C-alpha angles and dihedrals in degrees: 000000000000118000087252134018107277095211095050093040094055100030091058091048093049090050090051101039106021120219098337141112089267089060086061089050095254114145091231147335086267096056091046091053095045087057090048090052090052091053093044091051089061095049122088115275095241105053091171086082095054142063122224133201114199105209110210093008097180107189094350092261095145091057090049089049091051091048092050090049090049090242098127112168123223087250133003128197124178122208117203130169096202114074095209091054091045090054092051092045091051091052094043099050104020091224134120110286119184124199100230141160099218093198094055111019131078111262127223118246117251138162092246136014120203131186130184117187100332093115096052096101098037124103117254091256092050090048092055091048090048092050093046094049094048092046091050092048091052123087095202107017153296127261120191144150131232136182117259121223146075112308107243096177092251127131095286125070112227132182143197104238096222093049096049091046090051089052093046092050086073087065102032133015096195102075128153122189124202115190105150101095110068135008114260095011132096138175126219128199117198111191127192 
């Protein structure tokens, strides 16, 4: 179970901030987009040849980012556990959005899986399960970001980069880490 109730955590933020990056607990539009750029930099150059599943798609902001950057994938599917967010994402990006509990449901196959921020309130064990399931459902790989730091048991899930990479090497040998874009944030690419 997440460190905090997903529905309450996001519903309160949406009520306070409306449909915005802050409702997804990003510090700002800027920090959300810096994270999106980090993920996009680890994807293949020609996304028209590849399908993407956005795990924990929120309002569909990553798809909108890709569209604005002219990086449209061959196919995009968003997965979202909260029905109200899935409804907004469907409207915002006009793409297939599936209401899905990534930890417990079967996942659709796709060339790449991406995830930005959706694991931030999971426990470390849930995070590893989430990563494993998305990686296994991908044909080419999984790209995601996590928060860097010492886990203090608070709301947010943080990791030591070297320790999480060592753990993930048991699943995948081809791992790239990008950690030069924001303090206390890093992006991992696991390729098959």
